[in-house]
N, C-alpha and C positions, 0 to 999 in steps of 0.2 A: 529535452532530456539530455541530449549529447553535450550541450554546453555546461549543464550542471554537473555531469559526470566528469568532464574535463577539469572543471574548477575544483571539484572534490579531490581528484587525483593529484592536482598541482599542490593543494594546500594540505592534504593528508595522504601522502604517498603509501603509507603502510596499511591503509584500509582496503580491503578486498571487496569488490562489488560484482555481483552476479545478477543479471536481469533475467526475468522469465515472465511470460504472459500467462494469465489464467483468468478464470471467471471471478467475479467479486466474491461469491460464496466460497470458492476454492481458496482464494487469498485469505479470507476470514478464518477458515479452518486452519490454514498453514500458520497464521499468526498465533492462534490459540495453542496449536500443537508445538510451537517454538521452532518450527523448521525454517521460518523466515523471521527477520527482525523488523522489516519495514515493508509496507505496501503503499503504493501510490494508486489511488482509485479516482475514477471520474464518475460523476453522477449528475443527474438533472432532477428537479422536483417532479413528482413527489419522491422524497428521499426514502428509500427502502432499507430495511435492515440488511446486514451482510449475509445472513442466513437465518434459519429458524431458531438459532440459539441467542440471537442478539435482538435488542429492542429497536424499533424503527427510529431513524434519525429525524430530527426536526430542525428547521432553520432557526437560527438565533434571531431574537427580535431586533 
């Protein structure tokens, strides 16, 4: 992540990035509420939905 943020800052110096840590469901709610623009999530099978308002994710064939 630090390398990606450094590259982003170098190529797009006017973009402001703030990082925060939260649960997957918390990030899903924040995305829907518009309080964050992007979420980076990590998951392992079986893929679960972000919370009770989204459908379960399935791996692509």
